[in-house]
MDTraj code that builds the backbone (N, CA, C; nanometers):
import mdtraj as md
import numpy as np

residues = "UNK UNK UNK UNK UNK UNK UNK UNK UNK UNK UNK UNK UNK UNK UNK UNK UNK UNK UNK UNK UNK UNK UNK UNK UNK UNK UNK UNK UNK UNK UNK UNK UNK UNK UNK UNK UNK UNK UNK UNK UNK UNK UNK UNK UNK UNK UNK UNK UNK UNK UNK UNK UNK UNK UNK UNK UNK UNK UNK UNK UNK UNK UNK UNK UNK UNK UNK UNK UNK UNK UNK UNK UNK UNK UNK UNK UNK UNK UNK UNK UNK UNK UNK UNK UNK UNK UNK UNK UNK UNK UNK UNK UNK UNK UNK UNK UNK UNK UNK UNK UNK UNK UNK UNK UNK UNK UNK UNK UNK UNK UNK UNK UNK UNK UNK UNK UNK UNK UNK UNK UNK UNK UNK UNK UNK UNK UNK UNK UNK UNK UNK UNK UNK UNK UNK UNK UNK UNK UNK UNK UNK UNK UNK UNK UNK UNK UNK UNK UNK UNK UNK UNK UNK UNK UNK UNK UNK UNK UNK UNK UNK UNK UNK UNK UNK UNK UNK UNK UNK UNK UNK UNK UNK UNK UNK UNK UNK UNK UNK UNK".split()
xyz = np.array([
    [5.8429, -9.4364, -2.4033],
    [5.8499, -9.3643, -2.2773],
    [5.8077, -9.2185, -2.2994],
    [5.7339, -9.1646, -2.2035],
    [5.6902, -9.0260, -2.2111],
    [5.8038, -8.9346, -2.1662],
    [5.8161, -8.8214, -2.2326],
    [5.9211, -8.7259, -2.1991],
    [5.9089, -8.6843, -2.0528],
    [6.0165, -8.6891, -1.9802],
    [6.0247, -8.6513, -1.8390],
    [5.9386, -8.7391, -1.7481],
    [5.9073, -8.8597, -1.7909],
    [5.8208, -8.9482, -1.7131],
    [5.8780, -8.9744, -1.5740],
    [5.7880, -8.9751, -1.4763],
    [5.8224, -9.0119, -1.3398],
    [5.7593, -9.1484, -1.3127],
    [5.8429, -9.2484, -1.2907],
    [5.7957, -9.3844, -1.2701],
    [5.7513, -9.4024, -1.1252],
    [5.6250, -9.4466, -1.1068],
    [5.5724, -9.4702, -0.9730],
    [5.6312, -9.5992, -0.9166],
    [5.6931, -9.5869, -0.8001],
    [5.7532, -9.7011, -0.7321],
    [5.6571, -9.7552, -0.6263],
    [5.5887, -9.6636, -0.5570],
    [5.4981, -9.7037, -0.4499],
    [5.3894, -9.5976, -0.4347],
    [5.2678, -9.6420, -0.4002],
    [5.1554, -9.5514, -0.3742],
    [5.0971, -9.5836, -0.2381],
    [5.0727, -9.4789, -0.1587],
    [5.0098, -9.4967, -0.0279],
    [4.8872, -9.4060, -0.0206],
    [4.7680, -9.4666, -0.0006],
    [4.6459, -9.3883, 0.0117],
    [4.6411, -9.3234, 0.1490],
    [4.6157, -9.1910, 0.1516],
    [4.6079, -9.1170, 0.2772],
    [4.4643, -9.0866, 0.3181],
    [4.3753, -9.0713, 0.2171],
    [4.2376, -9.0301, 0.2444],
    [4.1488, -9.0784, 0.1312],
    [4.0292, -9.1280, 0.1662],
    [3.9307, -9.1704, 0.0672],
    [3.7970, -9.1114, 0.1085],
    [3.7597, -8.9994, 0.0474],
    [3.6396, -8.9268, 0.0871],
    [3.5268, -8.9375, -0.0128],
    [3.4244, -8.8571, 0.0094],
    [3.3048, -8.8547, -0.0749],
    [3.3360, -8.7999, -0.2147],
    [3.4255, -8.7035, -0.2233],
    [3.4557, -8.6386, -0.3512],
    [3.5960, -8.6715, -0.4003],
    [3.6925, -8.6732, -0.3114],
    [3.8318, -8.6921, -0.3526],
    [3.8988, -8.8066, -0.2786],
    [4.0093, -8.8501, -0.3375],
    [4.1023, -8.9420, -0.2721],
    [4.2377, -8.8721, -0.2739],
    [4.3165, -8.8947, -0.1714],
    [4.4501, -8.8365, -0.1659],
    [4.5492, -8.9491, -0.1419],
    [4.6551, -8.9499, -0.2218],
    [4.7611, -9.0468, -0.1974],
    [4.8961, -8.9821, -0.2205],
    [4.9967, -9.0498, -0.1723],
    [5.1332, -9.0029, -0.1909],
    [5.2074, -9.1112, -0.2691],
    [5.2750, -9.0675, -0.3736],
    [5.3512, -9.1597, -0.4582],
    [5.5008, -9.1377, -0.4372],
    [5.5728, -9.2467, -0.4277],
    [5.7187, -9.2426, -0.4373],
    [5.7485, -9.2626, -0.5849],
    [5.8234, -9.1688, -0.6449],
    [5.8517, -9.1761, -0.7880],
    [6.0010, -9.1703, -0.8147],
    [6.0372, -9.2354, -0.9238],
    [6.1733, -9.2246, -0.9743],
    [6.1726, -9.1198, -1.0849],
    [6.2569, -9.0183, -1.0691],
    [6.2655, -8.9081, -1.1647],
    [6.3466, -8.9507, -1.2868],
    [6.3380, -8.8751, -1.3963],
    [6.4128, -8.9089, -1.5173],
    [6.5646, -8.9204, -1.4956],
    [6.6166, -8.8504, -1.3937],
    [6.7609, -8.8567, -1.3668],
    [6.7985, -8.9691, -1.2703],
    [6.6983, -9.0530, -1.2318],
    [6.7239, -9.1647, -1.1428],
    [6.7052, -9.1338, -0.9957],
    [6.6904, -9.0073, -0.9602],
    [6.6675, -8.9684, -0.8204],
    [6.5236, -9.0039, -0.7802],
    [6.4985, -9.0074, -0.6498],
    [6.3654, -9.0372, -0.5968],
    [6.3001, -8.9082, -0.5441],
    [6.1657, -8.9049, -0.5507],
    [6.0894, -8.7908, -0.4993],
    [5.9521, -8.8405, -0.4551],
    [5.8818, -8.7570, -0.3802],
    [5.7449, -8.7871, -0.3370],
    [5.6496, -8.6907, -0.4067],
    [5.5314, -8.7427, -0.4442],
    [5.4269, -8.6612, -0.5073],
    [5.2969, -8.6811, -0.4313],
    [5.2394, -8.5703, -0.3820],
    [5.1085, -8.5735, -0.3167],
    [5.0049, -8.5512, -0.4258],
    [4.9106, -8.6449, -0.4402],
    [4.8178, -8.6416, -0.5527],
    [4.6735, -8.6499, -0.5038],
    [4.5902, -8.5605, -0.5571],
    [4.4468, -8.5627, -0.5325],
    [4.3803, -8.6272, -0.6532],
    [4.3077, -8.7356, -0.6295],
    [4.2336, -8.8049, -0.7346],
    [4.0889, -8.7553, -0.7300],
    [4.0341, -8.7205, -0.8459],
    [3.8994, -8.6641, -0.8563],
    [3.8274, -8.7314, -0.9723],
    [3.6969, -8.7573, -0.9598],
    [3.6261, -8.8285, -1.0669],
    [3.6035, -8.7464, -1.1940],
    [3.6318, -8.6173, -1.1897],
    [3.6047, -8.5302, -1.3035],
    [3.4756, -8.4544, -1.2823],
    [3.4560, -8.3507, -1.3619],
    [3.3402, -8.2641, -1.3441],
    [3.3011, -8.2025, -1.4773],
    [3.1885, -8.1335, -1.4743],
    [3.1427, -8.0572, -1.5899],
    [3.1149, -7.9144, -1.5454],
    [3.1196, -7.8245, -1.6399],
    [3.0740, -7.6878, -1.6220],
    [2.9864, -7.6548, -1.7415],
    [2.8790, -7.5793, -1.7181],
    [2.7843, -7.5470, -1.8249],
    [2.7680, -7.3956, -1.8335],
    [2.7798, -7.3432, -1.9556],
    [2.7538, -7.2015, -1.9808],
    [2.6134, -7.1923, -2.0402],
    [2.5110, -7.1671, -1.9573],
    [2.3746, -7.1574, -2.0095],
    [2.3484, -7.0156, -2.0612],
    [2.3080, -7.0047, -2.1860],
    [2.2841, -6.8744, -2.2476],
    [2.1365, -6.8629, -2.2823],
    [2.0723, -6.7592, -2.2283],
    [1.9295, -6.7370, -2.2529],
    [1.9078, -6.6830, -2.3936],
    [1.7821, -6.6797, -2.4357],
    [1.7488, -6.6256, -2.5680],
    [1.7807, -6.4762, -2.5766],
    [1.7942, -6.4097, -2.4603],
    [1.8322, -6.2677, -2.4565],
    [1.9841, -6.2502, -2.4564],
    [2.0568, -6.3603, -2.4620],
    [2.2024, -6.3533, -2.4657],
    [2.2677, -6.3377, -2.3288],
    [2.1919, -6.3602, -2.2233],
    [2.2487, -6.3529, -2.0882],
    [2.2948, -6.4918, -2.0453],
    [2.3964, -6.4935, -1.9582],
    [2.4456, -6.6207, -1.9053],
    [2.3872, -6.6416, -1.7660],
    [2.3340, -6.7617, -1.7437],
    [2.2740, -6.7971, -1.6155],
    [2.3851, -6.8512, -1.5258],
    [2.3987, -6.7894, -1.4095],
    [2.5006, -6.8317, -1.3137],
    [2.4356, -6.8558, -1.1781],
    [2.5090, -6.9248, -1.0938],
    [2.4605, -6.9522, -0.9585],
    [2.5568, -6.8908, -0.8578],
    [2.4988, -6.8300, -0.7572],
    [2.5786, -6.7798, -0.6457],
    [2.5687, -6.8825, -0.5347],
    [2.6832, -6.9216, -0.4805],
    [2.6821, -7.0158, -0.3700],
    [2.8027, -6.9933, -0.2795],
    [2.7859, -7.0356, -0.1557],
    [2.8911, -7.0232, -0.0565],
    [2.9927, -7.1339, -0.0785],
    [3.1197, -7.0974, -0.0773],
    [3.2280, -7.1947, -0.0919],
    [3.3101, -7.1937, 0.0356],
    [3.2964, -7.2987, 0.1135],
    [3.3602, -7.3068, 0.2449],
    [3.5117, -7.2869, 0.2400],
    [3.5848, -7.3472, 0.1432],
    [3.7301, -7.3235, 0.1425],
    [3.7669, -7.1754, 0.1283],
    [3.6789, -7.0963, 0.0648],
    [3.7052, -6.9530, 0.0466],
    [3.6421, -6.8681, 0.1556],
    [3.5498, -6.9288, 0.2329],
    [3.4743, -6.8579, 0.3369],
    [3.3972, -6.7390, 0.2804],
    [3.3365, -6.7607, 0.1612],
    [3.2566, -6.6539, 0.0993],
    [3.1731, -6.7102, -0.0138],
    [3.0784, -6.6313, -0.0582],
    [2.9975, -6.6665, -0.1748],
    [3.0645, -6.6145, -0.3006],
    [3.0557, -6.6935, -0.4059],
    [3.1046, -6.6500, -0.5365],
    [3.0002, -6.6854, -0.6417],
    [3.0177, -6.6282, -0.7571],
    [2.9276, -6.6497, -0.8705],
    [2.9944, -6.7468, -0.9664],
    [2.9223, -6.8521, -1.0051],
    [2.9802, -6.9561, -1.0896],
    [2.8822, -7.0008, -1.1970],
    [2.9363, -7.0606, -1.3028],
    [2.8508, -7.1312, -1.3959],
    [2.8048, -7.2594, -1.3264],
    [2.6886, -7.3138, -1.3632],
    [2.6457, -7.4408, -1.3055],
    [2.7505, -7.5483, -1.3335],
    [2.7763, -7.6310, -1.2337],
    [2.8809, -7.7315, -1.2468],
    [2.8581, -7.8419, -1.1456],
    [2.9258, -7.9541, -1.1689],
    [2.9175, -8.0628, -1.0734],
    [3.0043, -8.1791, -1.1144],
    [3.0248, -8.2702, -1.0204],
    [3.1142, -8.3824, -1.0465],
    [3.0430, -8.4941, -1.1206],
    [3.1227, -8.5683, -1.1950],
    [3.0725, -8.6859, -1.2652],
    [3.0389, -8.7946, -1.1640],
    [2.9272, -8.8597, -1.1823],
    [2.8944, -8.9775, -1.1028],
    [2.9603, -9.0972, -1.1699],
    [2.9842, -9.2020, -1.0951],
    [3.0507, -9.3206, -1.1457],
    [2.9808, -9.3734, -1.2713],
    [3.0537, -9.3806, -1.3826],
    [3.0013, -9.4335, -1.5075],
    [2.9142, -9.3375, -1.5868],
    [2.8933, -9.2153, -1.5386],
    [2.8060, -9.1189, -1.6051],
    [2.8830, -9.0455, -1.7145],
    [2.8229, -9.0329, -1.8322],
    [2.8848, -8.9584, -1.9414],
    [2.8804, -8.8090, -1.9107],
    [2.9858, -8.7350, -1.9461],
    [2.9889, -8.5914, -1.9158],
    [2.8681, -8.5130, -1.9688],
    [2.8191, -8.5464, -2.0878],
    [2.7046, -8.4716, -2.1417],
    [2.5781, -8.4948, -2.0584],
    [2.5656, -8.6131, -1.9981],
    [2.4511, -8.6389, -1.9100],
    [2.4674, -8.5648, -1.7776],
    [2.5898, -8.5586, -1.7277],
    [2.6171, -8.4817, -1.6055],
    [2.5848, -8.3347, -1.6299],
    [2.6245, -8.2832, -1.7466],
    [2.5993, -8.1423, -1.7800],
    [2.4495, -8.1127, -1.7801],
    [2.3710, -8.1986, -1.8444],
    [2.2258, -8.1780, -1.8489],
    [2.1657, -8.1863, -1.7093],
    [2.2113, -8.2836, -1.6302],
    [2.1598, -8.3009, -1.4938],
    [2.1923, -8.1803, -1.4058],
    [2.3181, -8.1373, -1.4094],
    [2.3591, -8.0241, -1.3256],
    [2.2875, -7.8956, -1.3670],
    [2.2696, -7.8754, -1.4968],
    [2.1977, -7.7567, -1.5439],
    [2.0566, -7.7546, -1.4854],
    [1.9873, -7.8667, -1.4926],
    [1.8504, -7.8728, -1.4418],
    [1.8461, -7.8600, -1.2897],
    [1.9342, -7.9324, -1.2188],
    [1.9343, -7.9277, -1.0725],
    [1.9642, -7.7881, -1.0190],
    [2.0614, -7.7214, -1.0802],
    [2.1075, -7.5938, -1.0234],
    [2.0287, -7.4727, -1.0736],
    [1.9695, -7.4824, -1.1943],
    [1.9024, -7.3649, -1.2514],
    [1.7553, -7.3846, -1.2800],
    [1.7098, -7.5095, -1.2888],
    [1.5713, -7.5347, -1.3282],
    [1.5508, -7.5272, -1.4784],
    [1.6602, -7.5165, -1.5539],
    [1.6524, -7.5116, -1.7005],
    [1.6973, -7.6442, -1.7611],
    [1.6436, -7.6704, -1.8797],
    [1.6945, -7.7763, -1.9666],
    [1.7349, -7.7070, -2.0959],
    [1.8224, -7.7692, -2.1718],
    [1.8713, -7.7093, -2.2963],
    [1.8400, -7.8022, -2.4130],
    [1.7877, -7.7444, -2.5199],
    [1.7657, -7.8230, -2.6410],
    [1.8946, -7.8375, -2.7209],
    [1.9941, -7.7564, -2.6875],
    [2.1231, -7.7639, -2.7558],
    [2.2349, -7.7577, -2.6521],
    [2.3148, -7.8632, -2.6466],
    [2.4271, -7.8705, -2.5524],
    [2.5510, -7.9046, -2.6345],
    [2.6466, -7.8115, -2.6383],
    [2.7670, -7.8291, -2.7201],
    [2.8908, -7.8359, -2.6318],
    [2.9729, -7.9393, -2.6519],
    [3.0987, -7.9523, -2.5785],
    [3.1994, -7.8543, -2.6366],
    [3.2600, -7.7721, -2.5508],
    [3.3604, -7.6743, -2.5958],
    [3.5008, -7.7316, -2.5864],
    [3.5356, -7.7763, -2.4666],
    [3.6706, -7.8236, -2.4406],
    [3.6728, -7.8956, -2.3063],
    [3.7815, -7.9575, -2.2763],
    [3.8059, -8.0158, -2.1447],
    [3.9423, -7.9677, -2.0987],
    [3.9569, -7.9458, -1.9690],
    [4.0848, -7.8965, -1.9177],
    [4.1074, -7.9451, -1.7755],
    [4.2353, -7.9573, -1.7391],
    [4.2737, -7.9955, -1.6040],
    [4.2803, -7.8701, -1.5179],
    [4.2276, -7.8806, -1.3956],
    [4.2199, -7.7622, -1.3099],
    [4.3514, -7.7287, -1.2420],
    [4.4219, -7.8278, -1.1918],
    [4.5462, -7.8043, -1.1176],
    [4.6387, -7.9242, -1.1335],
    [4.6998, -7.9412, -1.2520],
    [4.7764, -8.0633, -1.2794],
    [4.9018, -8.0812, -1.1944],
    [4.9386, -7.9825, -1.1163],
    [5.0537, -7.9983, -1.0279],
    [5.0269, -8.0919, -0.9114],
    [4.8971, -8.1094, -0.8761],
    [4.8656, -8.1976, -0.7634],
    [4.7352, -8.2746, -0.7798],
    [4.6592, -8.2507, -0.8867],
    [4.5293, -8.3156, -0.9009],
    [4.5063, -8.3618, -1.0440],
    [4.4282, -8.4702, -1.0587],
    [4.3913, -8.5172, -1.1923],
    [4.2507, -8.4723, -1.2308],
    [4.1909, -8.3765, -1.1564],
    [4.0563, -8.3297, -1.1893],
    [4.0525, -8.2705, -1.3293],
    [3.9564, -8.3174, -1.4094],
    [3.9335, -8.2644, -1.5426],
    [3.7914, -8.2095, -1.5462],
    [3.7745, -8.0939, -1.6091],
    [3.6417, -8.0350, -1.6256],
    [3.6089, -8.0335, -1.7739],
    [3.4895, -8.0844, -1.8058],
    [3.4372, -8.0833, -1.9418],
    [3.3415, -7.9642, -1.9494],
    [3.3712, -7.8707, -2.0392],
    [3.2948, -7.7460, -2.0469],
    [3.1980, -7.7487, -2.1646],
    [3.0729, -7.7131, -2.1362],
    [2.9654, -7.7134, -2.2358],
    [2.9001, -7.5756, -2.2452],
    [2.8421, -7.5475, -2.3625],
    [2.7554, -7.4313, -2.3808],
    [2.6148, -7.4850, -2.4021],
    [2.5196, -7.4318, -2.3249],
    [2.3796, -7.4735, -2.3358],
    [2.2974, -7.3577, -2.3910],
    [2.2272, -7.3835, -2.5000],
    [2.1404, -7.2816, -2.5602],
    [2.0016, -7.3419, -2.5829],
    [1.9108, -7.2579, -2.6314],
    [1.7709, -7.2988, -2.6483],
    [1.7186, -7.3526, -2.5149],
    [1.7343, -7.2683, -2.4129],
    [1.6939, -7.3050, -2.2774],
    [1.5426, -7.3007, -2.2616],
    [1.4928, -7.3881, -2.1763],
    [1.3515, -7.3870, -2.1399],
    [1.3395, -7.4225, -1.9930],
    [1.2467, -7.3556, -1.9245],
    [1.2230, -7.3859, -1.7824],
    [1.1586, -7.5234, -1.7715],
    [1.2052, -7.6011, -1.6732],
    [1.1500, -7.7338, -1.6470],
    [1.0425, -7.7184, -1.5401],
    [0.9241, -7.7768, -1.5655],
    [0.8123, -7.7615, -1.4725],
    [0.8438, -7.8190, -1.3346],
    [0.8963, -7.9400, -1.3286],
    [0.9347, -8.0026, -1.2028],
    [1.0807, -8.0465, -1.2137],
    [1.1748, -7.9526, -1.1940],
    [1.3161, -7.9858, -1.2145],
    [1.3688, -8.0862, -1.1131],
    [1.4754, -8.1540, -1.1512],
    [1.5439, -8.2451, -1.0607],
    [1.5860, -8.1689, -0.9359],
    [1.5770, -8.2344, -0.8220],
    [1.6176, -8.1706, -0.6967],
    [1.7691, -8.1616, -0.6912],
    [1.8196, -8.0498, -0.6434],
    [1.9628, -8.0328, -0.6249],
    [2.0107, -8.1076, -0.5018],
    [2.1403, -8.1033, -0.4794],
    [2.1980, -8.1667, -0.3608],
    [2.1400, -8.1006, -0.2363],
    [2.1083, -8.1813, -0.1347],
    [2.0438, -8.1272, -0.0150],
    [2.1339, -8.0347, 0.0658],
    [2.2653, -8.0408, 0.0418],
    [2.3568, -7.9525, 0.1141],
    [2.4061, -7.8370, 0.0264],
    [2.3333, -7.8105, -0.0813],
    [2.3737, -7.7058, -0.1759],
    [2.2646, -7.5987, -0.1824],
    [2.3035, -7.4757, -0.1568],
    [2.2109, -7.3633, -0.1592],
    [2.2605, -7.2636, -0.2620],
    [2.1774, -7.2345, -0.3619],
    [2.2198, -7.1460, -0.4703],
    [2.1127, -7.0414, -0.4988],
    [2.1582, -6.9301, -0.5547],
    [2.0693, -6.8244, -0.6022],
    [2.1067, -6.7970, -0.7466],
    [2.0053, -6.7898, -0.8342],
    [2.0295, -6.7669, -0.9768],
    [2.0522, -6.6197, -1.0069],
    [2.1407, -6.5961, -1.1038],
    [2.1662, -6.4620, -1.1567],
    [2.1787, -6.4744, -1.3080],
    [2.1230, -6.3802, -1.3813],
    [2.1407, -6.3748, -1.5260],
    [2.2215, -6.2497, -1.5564],
    [2.3367, -6.2693, -1.6207],
    [2.4288, -6.1591, -1.6448],
    [2.4538, -6.1381, -1.7933],
    [2.4659, -6.0126, -1.8297],
    [2.5157, -5.9800, -1.9629],
    [2.6663, -6.0055, -1.9622],
    [2.7274, -6.0071, -2.0781],
    [2.8723, -6.0244, -2.0851],
    [2.9427, -5.9130, -2.0080],
    [2.8937, -5.7901, -2.0221],
    [2.9550, -5.6773, -1.9524],
    [2.9462, -5.6953, -1.8009],
    [2.8303, -5.7423, -1.7534],
    [2.8135, -5.7684, -1.6094],
    [2.9098, -5.8773, -1.5626],
    [2.9262, -5.9812, -1.6448],
    [3.0156, -6.0919, -1.6086],
    [3.1604, -6.0448, -1.6042],
    [3.2010, -5.9633, -1.7006],
    [3.3378, -5.9105, -1.6997],
    [3.3617, -5.8259, -1.5749],
    [3.2627, -5.7470, -1.5365],
    [3.2735, -5.6655, -1.4149],
    [3.2811, -5.7557, -1.2912],
    [3.2060, -5.8657, -1.2914],
    [3.2088, -5.9598, -1.1787],
    [3.3459, -6.0265, -1.1652],
    [3.4133, -6.0507, -1.2777],
    [3.5502, -6.1032, -1.2727],
    [3.6419, -5.9974, -1.2122],
    [3.6294, -5.8757, -1.2603],
    [3.7125, -5.7652, -1.2102],
    [3.6922, -5.7439, -1.0602],
    [3.5680, -5.7556, -1.0149],
    [3.5351, -5.7350, -0.8731],
    [3.5589, -5.8599, -0.7880],
    [3.6048, -5.9670, -0.8489],
    [3.6320, -6.0954, -0.7835],
    [3.5065, -6.1579, -0.7223],
    [3.3911, -6.1305, -0.7832],
    [3.2691, -6.2031, -0.7485],
    [3.2714, -6.3351, -0.8257],
    [3.3169, -6.3293, -0.9512],
    [3.3541, -6.4495, -1.0253],
    [3.5014, -6.4691, -0.9939],
    [3.5324, -6.5847, -0.9304],
    [3.6654, -6.5992, -0.8722],
    [3.7216, -6.7395, -0.8877],
    [3.6626, -6.8165, -0.9795],
    [3.7129, -6.9517, -1.0018],
    [3.7483, -6.9671, -1.1497],
    [3.8373, -7.0619, -1.1766],
    [3.8934, -7.0757, -1.3112],
    [3.7898, -7.1153, -1.4161],
    [3.7005, -7.2092, -1.3843],
    [3.6058, -7.2553, -1.4862],
    [3.5122, -7.1425, -1.5291],
    [3.4694, -7.0597, -1.4340],
    [3.3773, -6.9513, -1.4669],
    [3.4502, -6.8379, -1.5384],
    [3.5715, -6.8069, -1.4941],
    [3.6510, -6.7057, -1.5643],
    [3.6778, -6.7504, -1.7080],
    [3.7067, -6.8797, -1.7262],
    [3.7267, -6.9353, -1.8602],
    [3.5990, -6.9184, -1.9429],
    [3.4836, -6.9446, -1.8823],
    [3.3555, -6.9297, -1.9517],
    [3.3346, -6.7860, -1.9977],
    [3.3652, -6.6906, -1.9109],
    [3.3499, -6.5490, -1.9460],
    [3.4462, -6.5123, -2.0594],
    [3.5689, -6.5601, -2.0520],
    [3.6663, -6.5369, -2.1586],
    [3.6161, -6.5947, -2.2904],
    [3.5584, -6.7136, -2.2876],
    [3.5027, -6.7762, -2.4074],
    [3.3930, -6.6872, -2.4657],
    [3.2995, -6.6416, -2.3810],
    [3.1902, -6.5578, -2.4293],
    [3.2431, -6.4274, -2.4894],
    [3.3439, -6.3703, -2.4261],
    [3.4044, -6.2476, -2.4771],
    [3.4669, -6.2718, -2.6150],
    [3.5330, -6.3855, -2.6320],
    [3.5974, -6.4155, -2.7612],
    [3.4946, -6.4357, -2.8717],
    [3.3761, -6.4882, -2.8365],
    [3.2718, -6.5122, -2.9356],
    [3.1995, -6.3837, -2.9744],
    [3.2037, -6.2853, -2.8858],
    [3.1364, -6.1572, -2.9144],
    [3.2043, -6.0862, -3.0297],
    [3.3406, -6.0944, -3.0329],
    [3.4160, -6.0287, -3.1384],
    [3.4073, -6.1063, -3.2660],
])
top = md.Topology()
chain = top.add_chain()
for i, resn in enumerate(residues, 1):
    res = top.add_residue(resn, chain, resSeq=i)
    for name in ("N", "CA", "C"):
        top.add_atom(name, md.element.get_by_symbol(name[0]), res)
traj = md.Trajectory(xyz[None], top)
């Protein structure tokens, strides 16, 4: 038995969408009491830190409807059914930036919000970048603008809340740790 395990007694699906599913679980707590858990199911995602030969990180600016504003992010996207994370990383890098990488290294994987979601992000660093002559087309409902930032520019973007999401802030922190 897992420490503090909550045993699922019943699951009720509330929503089944294009990206997420939402359900509510009735669970038995370790002390025998009952509780409800609202859970967002997500297929998982990747984030890519593309680093140019000049040492700049390629980021995309895009509008995020839940925030009602544009933010600056590392290229990222959700896993397609049965797709390996490293293939998703290469695909998203090309679709969002027009670059391919001769070197793609997995850094880590982390859960974004384990209090209510099972979304996991697999984070990669892409180096030895090259422009793709005819890159894969991005999602038709996705509009992005490329930016190449130095580490100092990225740190300032975090401070100014232009970089405002966990995966990108984590990427900047990683780059800062490697500089020292």
